N, C-alpha and C positions, 0 to 999 in steps of 0.2 A: 292358716298360712301366716307365718311370721315375717314374710318378706313383702316389701312394697317399694315402688319406685325403682331405684338403681338396683336393688336386690333382685327383682324380677327380671330385669334386663340382663344382669350378670348371670342369672340362672340359665336363661336360654342361650347365652353366649357359650357357657360351659357345656351345655348339651350338644350344640353344634360342633364345638371343639372336640369333644370326646368321640363323636361319631367319626369325624375325619381321622382322629388319632387311632381309633379302633380299626378302621379299614387299612390304614398304612401299617399298623403293627401286625395285623393278621397276615398281610401280604409278606412282610419280612419274615415272620415266623414260619409261615407255610413254605416259602422258598427255601429257607435255611434248613428246615426239617427234611424237606424233599432231597436236597443236596447231601444232607448228612446220612440219611438212612436209605438212600436209593441203592439198588443192587449193584449199580455200576460205579458208585463213588464211595460205598461203605468201606471198602478195603483201604482206601487212602488214609483213613483215620486210625487204622490199626497198625500202620507202619510208623515206627518211632522217628525215623529220619525225616518224615514228611510233616511232623507235627508243627514245625515252624514255617511251613510253606504259606504262600500268600493265599492259596485256596482254602486251607484249613482255617487260617485266621479270619478270612472273609466270611466263611460259613458260620463260624463261632460268633462273630460280631452280629450277623443277621439274626441268629437265634436269640442271643442275649438282648439285643435291642428290641426285637419284636415282643419278647416276654415282658420286658420292663414297661413297654408302651401299653400292653394289655392290662398289666397290674395297675398302672396309673389310671386307665379308663375305668376299671372296676371301682376304685375308690372315688373317682370324680363323679361318675354317674350315680352311685349310691348316695353319696353326700349331697349332691345337688337335687336329686329327685325326692329324697326322703328328709332333706334338711337336717342332716346329722353333722354335728360340729366335729366329732372325732374323725370321721371319714374325710371331711374337708381339710382338717389339719394335716392328716397323713398325705392327702393329695397335694397340699401346698408344699410340704417338705420335698416330696418326689419331684414336683415341678421345678422347685428351686434348684435341686441337684442337677436335673436335666438341662436347665437353662445355663448353669455354670459350665456343664460339660460341653454344651454347644459352643459357647464363646471360646473355651480353651481349645477345643478340637479345631475350630475355624482358624484361630490364630496360629496353631501349630501347623495346620495344613498349608497356610499361606507362607509361613516362614521356611518350611521344608517342602516346598512344592515340587522340586526336582526329584527328591527321594520318594515322595508320595506318588508321583506320576509313574516312576519305575515300578513301585509295588503294584499299582493298578494294572500296569502292563503285564507283570508276572501273573497276576490273578486271571487276566484275560487268556494268557497262553495256557494256563492250567485248564480253564474251561474248554478251550479249543481242543486240546489234546484229549480230554475226556470225551468230548462229543465225537471226535473222529474215531475213537476206539469203541465207543459204546452206542452211539446214536441215541442217547437218552433224550426223551422229549422235553424234560424239564430244563436240561442244559441247552437244548435247541431253542426253547422260548427265551432263555436268558441271552443267548448269542443274538437272536433276532432283535431283541430290545436294544442291545448295545450297538449293533450294526445300524439300525435305523436312527438311533439317537445321535451317533457320531458320523453317520454316512461313510462307513468304511466297510471293507469286505475281507475278513479272514486274516491270515498271516502274510499272504502275498498280494492279494488284490487282483490277481490275474484270473480271469474267468475260466480260461482253458485248463488251468491246473489247480484251481482252488477247490478244496475238498468240502467246503461248507458254503458253496455258492447259493444253495437253496435258502439260506438264512440271510443272504445279503439283500440290501435295498435295491430298488430299480435304478439303473444308470440315468444320470441327468443329461449327458451328452453323448456324442459319437465316440469320443475317446474312452469314456467310462464303460462302454461295452467291451473294451479290450482290457483295460486295467483301471482299477479304482484304488484309492488310498488304502494301505494296509492298516489294520487296527492297532498293533502295538505302538507304532510310531505316532499314529493319530492320537492315541490316548495320552501319551507323554506331551505331545505338542499342545493339545487342547487344554490339558490341565495346567500347563505352564503359562499359556497365553490367557487363560480365563481364571487364573487363580484369584484375582479380585472378585470376580463374579461368584466363585465358589465360597469365598470368605463371606460375601454379602448374603448368600443363601444361608449359611450357618448363623450369621448374626440375625437375619430376619426370622429364622425359626426360633432362635432364642428370644427375640422380642415378642413373638406370638405366645411363647411360654410364659413370659413375664405378664402379658395381658391376661392370660388365663389365671395366673397367680394372683393378680390384683382382684379379678372378679371373685375368686375363691375367698380372698380376704374380706371383701365387702359383704359377701353372704354370711361368712362366719361371724363378723362383727354384728351384723343385724340379728342373727340368731342368739348371740350372747346377750345383746341388749334386751331382746324380747324376753329371754328367760330370767334376766336379773331385775326387770322393771316390775313394781308392785301392780297387783290387779285391783281395779276399782269397780265398784258397783254404782251405776248411774241410777239415781232415784228419780222417778217421775211422780206426779200427784197420786197415782194409784198405789205405788209401792211405799211412798212416804207415810201414808196413813197406816199401813201395816206396821211400820217401824216406829210409830208414835209411842212414847212411853206410857205405860199403864199405871194407873194409881195404885197405891198400896191397898191391899185388901182390908176391909173394915172387920173388926172383931165380931164374931157371931154373938147374938144375944143368947142369954141363958135359956130362954123359952120362947117359942114362936107359937102364937095362937092364931089359928085359922078359923074364921067364922064364915058361915055360909048363910048369906041373907036370903038366898032363895029358898032355904028350908029352915024356917024359924023354929020348928019343933025339934030339930036335931041338936044334940049336945055338941058344944064346941070341942074341937080336936086339938090337943096340945102335943107339939113335936119337940122332943128332946134333941138338941144339936149333938152331932158327933164330935169326938175329940179332934182338936186341930192338929194336923200333922205338919211336918216340915215342908212347907211349900216354898219353892224358890221365888224370891221377889224380883220383879223386873226393875232393873236400874234405870233411873231417869236419865 
């Protein structure tokens, strides 16, 4: 492992970040694909006049955003777990682009909060009409989430005539058993009154992306330093003796006579040396 200290901390931060990013991205992509290819909503995308509607744009944004988030997670997890510089560099570029997009979208949403609120109201009305006509469970889950988040109920808010009251939240008081706030007006009002909060959410998300980008840079720099630094062999007393310089070999004598004192009656044996070959000499 080439990471230590801050690098290890940043690695685990990236892993946690990628898990959260993967869950959110999978939710966006699943919802977008369900709304895009459902039997009850597929026909909307084949009508040319509806290609610019709020519903089609919203579903397209969900699919595109979910896909990009999952691609970012793939590069981030692979680069962090396997300590691959190339994957971390691609991950950093994608994070930088997403962070810039977050800041730009947050600023545009705040400056055009009235128009954005109207578009969100149109998107809700498209979902409402589709659910009334098809009773699609995916759209029903989406409406239930919107109703509980904003505490509103359908197009009218009147329980006696409301056609999607099964997706509405529980009334808080006696009056809300008769009438609740309707969702199109509530969406526009909430978005206009909470535009600073929405902008803060976008900026906060961009800041988290910047933190992940910094962690990716730290890991990448440590990996680059580890690959560029020279490798040293630490010598201890046992290995230094092995690396001690060897003396130059002495020339062989012309004749070597071996006598055996244990057998005085035996004739001495004379060995003729072999020819000297090219033997590499150890450098001092």
